[in-house]
C-alpha positions, 0 to 999 in steps of 0.5 A, a space after each residue: 462439195 461442202 468446201 467448194 460451196 463455202 469457198 464460193 459463198 465467201 469469195 464470188 470473184 469478179 476478176 477477168 477470166 484470163 488465165 487457165 487457172 482462173 477458168 478452172 476456178 470459175 468452172 469448179 465454183 459455178 458447177 458446185 453452185 448449180 449442183 448445190 443450189 438446185 438440189 437444195 432448193 428443190 428438196 427444201 421446197 418439196 418437203 417444206 417444214 419437214 425438211 428440217 427433220 429430213 436433213 438430219 436423217 443419215 439415209 437422206 444425207 447420203 442420198 443428197 450427197 450422191 445427187 450433189 456430186 453426180 450433178 456437179 460432174 455433169 454441170 462441170 462438163 456442160 460448162 466446159 462445153 460452153 467455155 469451148 464455144 466462147 473460145 473457138 472463134 478466137 483461134 484459127 481452126 488448126 488450133 482447135 484441137 489444142 484448145 480441146 486438149 487444154 479444156 479436157 486437162 482442166 476438166 480432168 484436173 478438177 475431178 482428180 483433185 477432189 476426194 472420192 465420194 463415199 459412193 464412188 470409191 473408184 473415183 471419177 474414172 468413168 466420167 473422165 473416160 466418157 467426157 472427151 467423146 461428149 466434148 467432141 460430139 458437142 463441137 458441131 461448128 456452131 457456138 452452143 448456148 446454155 439452153 443447148 446443154 443444160 438439160 443434160 445436167 438437169 436429167 442427172 439432177 432429176 434422176 438422182 434427187 433424194 426424193 422418191 420418184 412417186 413424189 417428184 415425177 410431176 416436177 420434172 419441168 420445175 427441176 429442168 427449169 431451175 438448172 436451165 436458169 442457173 446455167 444461163 446465168 453462169 454462161 452469161 457471167 462467163 461471157 461477161 468476165 472472160 478475156 476470150 482472145 487472151 485466154 484462148 492464146 494462153 490455153 493453146 500456148 
């Protein structure tokens, strides 16, 4: 996660998203950004000056890593769903299954390329097994917007935040709002940069 975050900080790409590789890079980097920023900003804001000491605590660091990784995986899935919605209108219906298969391969490739987090020695097998059904269920025939999917990731973030529930239970809407805001921004950037027709053809070639 730290490597993805640093890579994003040093190289925010503005080139068109017109190849499967470019789409994978965008999805991976924006998922890392949303997971990292939303978790970090909330914890910093909630703990104030005490955050400097808290971030030195091993138990907090371990819990924070769990939160970032779990949120990353869910945001990645949400962004794949949004990408599919932007690409489907550029393909004939009979090619939609090919597009879904290509997007599932990108989703799988991102997660399989990452090192297994300490709390997941088994890797991401459960996430990989569950996501195809979620992608299928999300394909309702209409183009989903960021606000249609953002709460899925927001719930995972809120549930795994390394702050005791008694201190964060009144902040649920704040956390959800932060994820919604960044998901909308990522979706708008993807729509602006995506050469959708060209990319759809490349993914289903």
